[in-house]
N, C-alpha and C positions, 0 to 999 in steps of 0.2 A: 524767642520766636519772632520772627518780623510779620511787620503788619500785614505784607502783601500774601504772605505764604498761604499754600491751603493744607488745612489740618489733614493729617495722617489718614486717621479716619474716612476722610473724603478722596484722597488720593489714592487708598486702598481701593475703596469702592470702584472709583474710575479704572483702577487698573484690571481689577476682577472683572467688570462690566465687559471692557474691551475683550480680556482674555476669552470670556464665554461667546462674545459675538463672533470672534477670531475663528473660535469651534463650530459656529455656525448657528447657535442658539439665537431664537428673535432676540431683538433689543430689549422687551419687555419680560420674558422671561429671565434674560442673561440679568438685568436690574433687579428682579424680584430674588433670585438666588444669590447674587453678591451680596445683596441687604440682607439677606439670612446668613450669609458666612460673617459678615460683621457683627452682628447684633449676638448673634452665636459665641463669638469670641470675645466680645466685651462683657456678656456672661460669665465666660471663663474667666476672665482675668477679674472681674469683680468678686469673685466665690473664692480664687484663690489668695488675693487681698484679704477679704475676711479671716479665711482659714489659718494665713500665717500671721494675722494681727491678733487672733485669739490664740493661737500656739505661743508666740511671743510672751501676751499677757500669762497665760498658763506659769511658762517658765520664769519670767521675770518680775511680775506683779502676780504672784497666785492670790494675793489678797482680794483683789477686785474682779480675778476672773471670772468667778461665779456670777458678779453683777453683770458682768458683759456679756455672758454666755446666755443670762438672761433677757437682757436687751435685745439682742440677736432672735432669740425664740419669741419675744414679743412683737418684735418689727414684723415676725414670720406670720404670727397669728392675727396681727392688725391687717396686714394686706391681705392675706385670703379672705377676710370678714369684708374688706371693700371690694374684692373682687367678687365674691359671691353675692354681695347686696348691690351690686353695679354702681 
């Protein structure tokens, strides 16, 4: 990637904001909804990455699959605890 190029998420955000503004939405609303869409898409991608990695581990490295699954579950539990604790 070139040093001066805009990262893809920023380009997507700008394009979505522009589309919503052209549809008549106020700029603040357009920014908020576009940000939400980009954020959800990023979460979906990360979930797909983890699912694919776990599937690959199960098929190709079954000996460590259970440990990897345990790490994923512990990460979830730790995250939930931190959110609850604030």
